[in-house]
PAFIRO-925754 format. One record per residue (C-alpha): residue in three letters; y, x, z. Coordinates in Angstrom, 2 decimals. Layout:
N
ala | Y | X | Z
...
// end
This chain:
164
met | 18.81 | -10.05 | -17.59
leu | 19.22 | -6.35 | -16.43
gly | 16.20 | -7.17 | -13.65
ala | 14.07 | -8.76 | -16.33
val | 14.66 | -5.72 | -18.23
leu | 14.18 | -3.11 | -15.75
trp | 10.81 | -5.07 | -14.84
leu | 9.54 | -4.93 | -18.54
ala | 10.09 | -1.47 | -18.56
ser | 8.33 | -0.62 | -15.52
ser | 5.36 | -2.66 | -16.27
leu | 4.79 | -1.26 | -19.81
asp | 1.93 | 1.30 | -18.68
glu | 0.20 | -1.30 | -16.36
glu | -2.51 | -3.96 | -16.97
asn | -1.50 | -6.14 | -14.18
pro | 2.16 | -5.69 | -13.50
gly | 2.99 | -8.46 | -11.04
gly | 0.37 | -11.15 | -10.58
thr | -2.78 | -11.28 | -8.74
gly | -6.03 | -9.96 | -8.99
pro | -7.58 | -10.84 | -12.04
asn | -10.94 | -10.81 | -10.54
gly | -10.26 | -14.08 | -8.37
asp | -11.11 | -12.33 | -5.31
thr | -9.50 | -13.38 | -1.83
cys | -9.32 | -12.02 | 1.74
glu | -8.32 | -13.78 | 4.76
leu | -6.86 | -11.02 | 6.84
ser | -8.53 | -10.97 | 10.21
ala | -7.12 | -7.79 | 10.99
val | -4.54 | -4.94 | 10.29
ile | -6.21 | -1.68 | 11.35
asp | -2.97 | 0.67 | 10.19
gly | -0.52 | 0.78 | 7.57
asp | -3.06 | 1.07 | 4.64
ser | -6.07 | -0.58 | 5.80
val | -7.16 | -4.20 | 7.00
arg | -10.22 | -6.44 | 7.75
cys | -11.20 | -9.36 | 6.02
ala | -12.55 | -12.58 | 7.96
asp | -16.00 | -12.02 | 5.92
gly | -15.88 | -8.42 | 7.47
arg | -14.61 | -6.27 | 4.46
glu | -12.37 | -3.42 | 5.01
ile | -9.87 | -2.82 | 2.34
arg | -7.87 | 0.80 | 1.98
leu | -4.94 | -0.21 | 0.01
leu | -5.08 | 1.90 | -3.12
ser | -2.28 | 4.12 | -4.04
ile | -0.54 | 4.81 | -0.57
asp | -0.71 | 6.63 | 2.35
ala | 0.76 | 5.46 | 5.92
pro | 1.18 | 7.85 | 9.06
glu | -2.28 | 7.80 | 10.92
ile | -1.94 | 5.82 | 14.13
ala | -1.94 | 9.12 | 16.17
gln | 1.18 | 10.17 | 14.33
ala | 3.06 | 8.38 | 16.98
pro | 5.49 | 6.77 | 17.02
trp | 5.21 | 6.30 | 12.86
gly | 1.85 | 5.34 | 12.71
glu | 2.18 | 2.22 | 14.69
arg | 5.61 | 1.29 | 13.29
ser | 3.62 | 1.46 | 9.96
arg | 0.79 | -0.95 | 11.00
glu | 3.18 | -3.22 | 12.51
ala | 5.23 | -3.39 | 9.35
leu | 2.02 | -4.53 | 7.21
leu | 1.39 | -6.84 | 10.16
glu | 4.67 | -8.41 | 10.27
arg | 4.82 | -9.10 | 6.54
ala | 1.20 | -10.03 | 6.30
pro | 0.26 | -12.07 | 9.57
ile | -3.31 | -12.44 | 10.55
arg | -5.00 | -15.24 | 8.36
thr | -2.64 | -14.99 | 5.52
gln | -4.49 | -15.28 | 2.38
leu | -4.31 | -12.34 | 0.35
glu | -5.31 | -11.91 | -3.42
val | -7.49 | -8.59 | -4.12
glu | -7.40 | -6.58 | -7.08
tyr | -9.81 | -3.77 | -7.89
asp | -9.07 | -0.76 | -10.22
leu | -11.52 | 1.14 | -11.45
glu | -13.37 | 2.86 | -8.57
arg | -13.90 | 0.01 | -6.16
arg | -15.29 | 1.71 | -2.81
asp | -14.31 | 5.12 | -0.82
asp | -16.52 | 7.56 | 0.64
phe | -16.73 | 5.40 | 3.83
gly | -17.95 | 2.33 | 2.25
arg | -14.37 | 0.34 | 2.61
asp | -13.24 | -1.76 | -0.77
leu | -10.05 | -0.15 | -2.48
ala | -7.75 | -2.76 | -3.90
tyr | -4.25 | -3.67 | -4.69
leu | -3.46 | -6.42 | -2.02
tyr | -1.32 | -9.48 | -3.09
leu | 0.80 | -12.18 | -0.81
arg | 0.65 | -15.80 | -2.57
asp | 4.11 | -15.50 | -3.81
gly | 3.06 | -12.16 | -5.62
thr | 4.22 | -9.56 | -3.59
met | 2.13 | -6.56 | -4.15
leu | 1.49 | -5.41 | -0.20
asn | 0.97 | -2.00 | -1.47
glu | 4.34 | -1.61 | -3.13
his | 5.81 | -3.15 | -0.38
met | 4.60 | -0.58 | 2.17
val | 5.93 | 2.16 | 0.05
gly | 9.08 | 0.40 | -0.90
ser | 10.11 | -0.20 | 2.96
gly | 9.38 | 3.40 | 3.42
his | 6.29 | 2.86 | 5.74
ala | 3.89 | 4.61 | 3.74
leu | 3.86 | 6.98 | 0.86
ala | 2.73 | 7.16 | -2.70
phe | -0.82 | 8.84 | -2.77
leu | -2.79 | 8.45 | -5.85
val | -6.30 | 10.09 | -5.99
gly | -8.80 | 9.67 | -8.64
ser | -8.48 | 7.22 | -11.71
asn | -7.31 | 4.61 | -9.54
arg | -4.01 | 4.42 | -11.09
arg | -3.06 | 1.24 | -12.64
his | 0.37 | 0.83 | -10.74
glu | 1.24 | 4.46 | -10.47
thr | 4.55 | 3.77 | -11.96
arg | 5.44 | 1.01 | -9.23
ile | 4.01 | 3.17 | -6.73
arg | 6.04 | 6.13 | -7.57
arg | 9.41 | 4.30 | -8.06
ala | 8.86 | 2.46 | -4.78
glu | 8.79 | 5.76 | -2.90
ser | 11.70 | 7.03 | -4.98
ala | 13.68 | 4.07 | -4.28
ala | 12.78 | 4.08 | 0.05
ser | 13.60 | 7.90 | 0.21
gly | 17.05 | 7.85 | -1.55
ser | 17.83 | 4.96 | 0.68
arg | 16.53 | 6.13 | 3.56
gln | 14.28 | 2.85 | 4.06
gly | 11.84 | 2.61 | 7.09
leu | 10.52 | 6.23 | 8.16
trp | 12.63 | 7.82 | 5.73
ala | 15.53 | 7.08 | 7.82
gly | 14.44 | 9.69 | 10.68
trp | 11.33 | 11.17 | 10.28
gly | 11.30 | 12.31 | 6.60
phe | 7.46 | 13.01 | 6.88
pro | 7.54 | 16.61 | 7.86
cys | 3.52 | 15.94 | 7.80
arg | 2.26 | 13.95 | 5.27
pro | -0.93 | 11.53 | 6.45
val | -3.05 | 13.65 | 4.25
asp | -2.36 | 16.49 | 5.95
phe | -2.65 | 15.46 | 9.64
arg | -5.83 | 14.02 | 8.46
arg | -6.74 | 18.04 | 7.71
asp | -5.52 | 19.30 | 10.72
arg | -3.04 | 21.23 | 8.47
cys | 0.28 | 20.35 | 10.49
pro | 2.08 | 22.62 | 12.76
// end
């Protein structure tokens, strides 16, 4: 009962609190590029919305993040795709929330398992509450990368050469 109450409270501000994408779009996973980017069998590259995983060059954390995503969604996994307001980034990648057939949102899973950080940019904020709660839970329980690294250099700062 308490779980149902918490789920309802966490999803009141979200248009699609726990299901697959409303547009019916799918992706057959052909590659996991890193902890927040995948490639579909049709050639599309999808950047997972609202998260930021360590870059592969942030060894060993980037590879660990990529492996965590690949473990949860192996190659050839069928994913449901949910878009938010802005559908593409400046690099031509689709921006989306990805769901497993059981309803698990991969974006939330990566943050909740401690293999990515919440990273909300622009107007794509449909699942902001879920993502932020997942990060708080992972950090508080020292899950994944929070167990040892603690993110001394956020991926966004690493990409901008702002790390010591």
